[in-house]
C-alpha positions in Angstrom: -66.2 205.8 -36.2 -65.6 204.6 -32.7 -61.8 206.2 -32.4 -63.4 209.6 -33.9 -66.2 209.3 -31.2 -63.3 208.7 -28.4 -61.2 212.0 -30.4 -64.3 213.9 -29.8 -65.1 213.2 -26.6 -61.2 213.5 -25.0 -61.4 216.9 -26.8 -58.5 219.8 -26.6 -57.0 219.9 -22.9 -56.2 221.0 -20.9 -59.2 222.8 -19.9 -61.1 223.4 -16.8 -62.2 219.7 -16.8 -58.7 218.1 -17.3 -54.9 218.9 -17.8 -54.6 215.5 -19.6 -56.5 212.7 -20.9 -55.1 209.6 -22.9 -57.0 206.7 -23.8 -56.0 203.7 -25.3 -58.7 202.0 -27.4 -58.4 198.0 -29.0 -60.9 196.3 -31.4 -61.7 194.6 -34.0 -60.1 198.0 -36.5 -56.5 197.8 -34.4 -55.5 199.5 -31.3 -55.2 203.5 -31.1 -53.6 205.7 -28.3 -55.2 208.9 -28.1 -54.3 211.8 -26.0 -54.8 215.4 -25.3 -53.0 218.1 -23.0 -49.4 217.4 -21.7 -47.7 214.9 -19.4 -45.7 217.8 -17.9 -48.0 221.2 -18.1 -44.4 222.9 -17.4 -42.6 221.5 -19.9 -44.9 220.1 -22.5 -43.9 217.3 -22.9 -46.6 214.8 -25.1 -48.2 212.1 -24.0 -47.8 208.5 -24.8 -48.8 205.0 -24.1 -45.5 204.0 -21.8 -45.7 206.7 -19.2 -46.5 206.0 -15.7 -49.3 207.3 -13.6 -51.5 205.8 -10.6 -54.4 203.7 -10.9 -55.9 203.9 -7.8 -59.4 201.7 -7.8 -58.3 199.3 -10.5 -55.5 197.6 -8.0 -58.6 196.3 -6.9 -58.9 194.1 -10.0 -55.3 193.1 -9.7 -55.5 191.8 -5.9 -58.5 189.8 -6.5 -57.2 187.9 -9.7 -54.4 187.6 -7.0 -56.8 186.2 -4.4 -58.5 184.0 -7.0 -55.5 182.5 -8.1 -55.5 181.1 -4.2 -58.5 179.9 -4.3 -57.9 177.9 -7.8 -55.1 176.6 -6.1 -57.3 174.9 -3.0 -55.3 177.4 -0.5 -58.5 179.5 0.5 -62.2 179.0 -0.1 -64.7 181.7 -0.9 -67.2 180.8 1.5 -64.6 180.4 4.6 -65.2 183.1 7.1 -62.2 185.3 7.2 -61.8 185.0 10.9 -60.6 181.5 10.3 -57.4 183.1 8.7 -57.3 186.3 10.9 -58.8 185.5 14.0 -60.4 188.7 15.5 -59.7 190.9 12.5 -63.5 191.2 11.3 -66.8 190.0 12.3 -67.4 186.2 11.9 -70.3 186.7 9.1 -67.6 188.1 7.2 -66.7 185.8 4.4 -64.0 185.8 1.7 -66.3 186.2 -1.2 -68.2 189.0 0.5 -64.9 190.7 0.7 -64.6 190.1 -3.0 -68.2 191.2 -4.0 -68.6 194.5 -1.4 -71.2 192.8 0.6 -69.5 192.3 4.0 -71.1 195.3 5.3 -67.9 196.7 6.7 -68.6 200.6 7.2 -67.5 203.2 4.0 -65.8 205.6 6.5 -62.1 205.8 7.4 -59.8 208.4 9.2 -58.0 208.6 5.9 -60.4 210.9 4.6 -59.7 210.4 0.3 -62.0 213.0 -0.4 -61.1 215.8 1.7 -58.4 217.6 -0.2 -57.4 219.6 2.8 -56.8 217.1 4.9 -55.0 214.6 1.8 -52.7 217.9 1.1 -51.9 218.0 4.9 -50.8 214.3 5.3 -49.8 213.3 1.5 -46.6 211.8 2.6 -47.5 210.0 6.2 -47.1 206.3 6.0 -50.2 204.6 6.9 -50.4 200.9 8.0 -53.4 198.4 6.5 -54.0 198.4 10.7 -55.0 202.1 10.7 -57.1 201.9 7.1 -59.3 199.2 8.5 -59.4 200.9 12.3 -62.5 202.8 11.7 -64.7 200.1 9.9 -63.4 197.3 12.4 -64.8 199.9 15.2 -68.0 200.7 13.7 -71.2 198.3 13.7 -71.9 196.8 10.0 -73.6 198.6 8.0 -75.9 196.1 6.9 -76.1 192.4 7.8 -73.2 190.4 5.2 -74.5 189.3 2.4 -77.5 191.4 2.2 -76.6 194.5 0.6 -73.1 195.5 -1.3 -71.4 198.9 -0.5 -68.1 199.5 -2.1 -65.9 200.4 0.5 -61.9 200.5 0.2 -61.7 198.4 3.8 -63.1 195.3 1.9 -59.8 195.4 0.0 -57.5 196.3 2.7 -58.6 193.2 4.0 -58.3 190.9 1.3 -54.5 192.6 1.2 -53.7 191.3 4.8 -55.6 187.8 3.7 -53.8 187.3 0.9 -50.6 187.8 3.2 -51.3 185.6 5.7 -51.9 182.7 3.1 -48.9 183.5 1.2 -46.3 184.1 4.4 -44.9 187.4 2.1 -46.3 190.9 1.1 -49.5 191.1 -1.2 -47.1 193.1 -3.5 -44.7 190.0 -3.8 -47.8 187.6 -4.3 -49.3 190.2 -6.7 -45.9 190.6 -8.9 -45.1 186.7 -8.8 -48.9 185.6 -10.0 -49.8 188.3 -12.2 -47.1 191.0 -13.2 -44.2 189.0 -14.0 -46.4 186.0 -16.1 -48.1 188.9 -18.5 -44.4 191.4 -18.8 -45.7 193.9 -16.6 -42.6 195.6 -16.2 -44.2 199.0 -15.8 -46.7 197.8 -13.3 -46.0 197.4 -9.5 -47.2 198.3 -6.0 -44.8 201.0 -4.5 -45.8 200.7 -0.8 -45.3 203.8 0.7 -42.6 205.4 -1.9 -44.2 208.8 -3.2 -41.9 209.0 -6.4 -43.3 208.0 -9.8 -40.5 206.5 -12.3 -39.8 208.7 -15.2 -41.4 208.9 -17.9 -44.6 210.1 -16.1 -47.8 212.1 -16.3 -48.3 214.8 -13.5 -51.4 214.7 -11.8 -52.5 218.3 -9.8 -55.5 218.9 -7.4 -57.0 222.8 -7.1 -53.6 224.1 -9.0 -51.0 221.8 -6.6 -49.0 219.1 -7.8 -49.9 216.1 -6.4 -47.8 214.0 -8.1 -45.8 212.6 -5.5 -47.5 211.6 -2.5 -48.0 208.2 -0.1 -49.3 205.3 -2.0 -49.7 203.8 1.7 -53.2 206.3 1.9 -54.9 203.9 -0.5 -53.4 200.6 0.7 -54.4 197.4 -1.1 -57.3 199.2 -2.9 -55.5 201.5 -4.5 -51.5 201.8 -4.2 -50.8 200.4 -7.8 -48.9 202.7 -10.6 -49.2 201.5 -14.2 -49.0 202.6 -17.9 -51.9 202.5 -20.5 -49.7 199.8 -22.8 -49.6 197.6 -19.1 -53.1 198.1 -18.6 -54.4 197.3 -22.1 -52.3 193.6 -21.9 -53.5 193.0 -18.3 -57.3 193.4 -19.7 -56.2 191.4 -23.0 -54.7 188.8 -20.2 -58.6 189.0 -18.5 -60.7 188.6 -21.6 -58.8 185.2 -22.9 -58.3 183.5 -19.9 -54.8 183.7 -19.5 -54.8 184.4 -15.7 -57.1 181.9 -14.1 -59.0 178.7 -14.7 -62.6 179.1 -16.3 -64.7 178.2 -13.1 -62.6 180.7 -11.0 -62.6 183.7 -13.4 -66.6 183.2 -13.7 -66.8 185.0 -10.0 -65.4 188.1 -11.3 -68.8 188.6 -13.5 -70.8 187.1 -10.8 -73.3 190.3 -9.2 -74.9 189.0 -6.3 -78.9 189.7 -6.7 -79.2 192.2 -4.3 -79.8 195.9 -3.6 -77.3 198.4 -3.8 -76.6 200.4 -0.8 -77.3 203.6 -2.1 -79.6 203.0 -4.6 -80.6 200.5 -7.4 -79.5 197.2 -7.7 -75.6 195.4 -7.0 -73.1 196.0 -9.9 -70.0 194.8 -8.6 -68.4 191.2 -9.0 -64.9 190.3 -7.9 -62.9 192.7 -8.7 -65.0 193.9 -11.9 -68.2 196.5 -12.0 -70.6 196.2 -14.8 -72.5 199.1 -16.2 -75.3 198.5 -19.0 -75.3 201.2 -21.8 -78.1 202.9 -23.6 -79.0 200.4 -26.2 -78.4 197.3 -23.9 -74.6 197.2 -24.3 -73.2 195.4 -21.1 -69.5 196.6 -20.4 -67.1 195.3 -17.5 -64.2 197.4 -15.9 -63.1 199.2 -13.2 -62.8 202.9 -12.0 -59.7 204.0 -10.0 -59.6 207.7 -8.5 -56.9 209.7 -6.3 -55.7 212.7 -5.9 -54.6 213.9 -9.4 -55.6 210.7 -10.9 -58.4 209.0 -12.4 -57.9 205.9 -14.4 -59.9 203.0 -15.6 -60.3 200.0 -17.9 -63.5 198.5 -19.4 -64.5 195.8 -21.9 -67.3 194.1 -23.9 -70.0 194.5 -26.5 -70.0 192.7 -30.2 -67.7 192.8 -31.4 -65.4 193.2 -28.1 -63.5 195.8 -27.3 -61.2 197.0 -24.9 -60.7 200.5 -23.4 -57.7 202.0 -20.8 -58.1 205.8 -19.9 -56.5 208.2 -17.7 -57.8 211.3 -17.1 -56.0 213.9 -15.2 -59.0 216.1 -13.5 -58.3 219.3 -12.3 -59.9 218.7 -8.8 -60.3 215.3 -6.9 -64.1 215.4 -6.6 -65.7 212.4 -5.2 -67.2 210.4 -8.2 -65.7 207.1 -9.4 -67.6 208.0 -13.0 -68.0 211.4 -13.5 -69.4 212.7 -16.9 -66.4 212.6 -19.0 -66.2 208.6 -18.2 -69.6 208.2 -19.0 -69.1 209.6 -22.2 -66.1 208.0 -22.9 -67.8 204.5 -22.2 -70.5 205.8 -24.4 -68.5 206.2 -27.6 -65.9 203.8 -26.9 -68.7 200.8 -26.9 -71.6 202.5 -28.7 -69.2 204.6 -31.2 -71.5 207.5 -30.3 -69.8 210.8 -28.9 -73.2 212.4 -27.5 -75.5 211.0 -25.0 -73.5 210.1 -21.7 -74.4 207.2 -19.6 -77.9 207.4 -17.6 
């Protein structure tokens, strides 16, 4: 029933909403990879689990694991001020933990205007440094006192990337590769830096009819530059849910949601590299969604019996929502087994 509900949500693509949708669903009844649409509208190439695509903000989950592994080794402490390691980078109240769970107070602003398609098309091959990605957030007062509210902002994870590099003495890409990707055998997942190309085979992404498959991942930096496949993301998700990556005491930080308001309304819902949502019927699902121009990707797990969901959506336009209606419908169908009602 669950796979049928997911197929119903995926529908027949391409259409006005998406050029392609690819889902990998794992549960007690096994693993299904379900797709609709094509990897390349020009050639009609079919979708499959080994094709590469940009995963956007799901990068944050990988980076959180990398940083928490340093905490597990005693090389970094969650409640220490970031300025102790990176003097002058951020206000003294900002701690390592507050970057991880988005309670730092850094403003949700950047000179890199991710949601502006016209700007993106002009600048998509430019190379941006972490300092450039952080410049506006650093030049503005904190949006709220550290630890009193939560607000997702890419600046938090750009700063985490810089922190990992300081502690490790090498790039956050190398640290993530050696601490997460290689141990799990994720041979089709990496951090490409400023390389605009995707390796074959890949799924093409479009925005307002423009092929935006090639663009510089430095636009997203440590908050969103990674490339992966649904098969690799499912392996990563399995490792998260079975305790392969972190000791239990440290892994619990990923699920520790601070008891504070969310800055734009409601209550906080982010842990360290994972978000939570409660579906109709009371099922709590954990995961992460990431959107960049051309691609909307996500991971999710939860329910009894527990299921894992990995998805790629190639929307016809960028939009500004991390969880647009199609994602809500996918979560509902995967974890409740019904395709009818969206998440409220």
